[in-house]
C-alpha positions, 0 to 999 in steps of 0.5 A: 561793738559800737557800730551794733549799737549805732545800727540800733538807734538810729532805726530805734530812734526814728520808730520813737518819733513818728509814734510819738507824732502818731499820739498827737491828738487831732483838732475835733470838727464840729457840725456847723448851724447849717449842717445840722439844719440840712441835716434835720430839714431833710431828714424830719420826717424820717426821723420819729424821735430825738432819739433817731435824730441824735443818732444821726448827728452823731452818725455824721460828726463821725464822718467829720472826724474819721 
């Protein structure tokens, strides 16, 4: 019976540790001023409103923080 217990406890501990490692929060990476200005300079004609520009910023940040 103890052998069966040891056989199951080892992999269970490994799974728990792996799960805890994946739950660790990642550090947020924001855009630099240069990246924001570059986004505005290259697309200022395309963005008709502040909301459109904000959505583009949001997409850029999501790409940087997958």
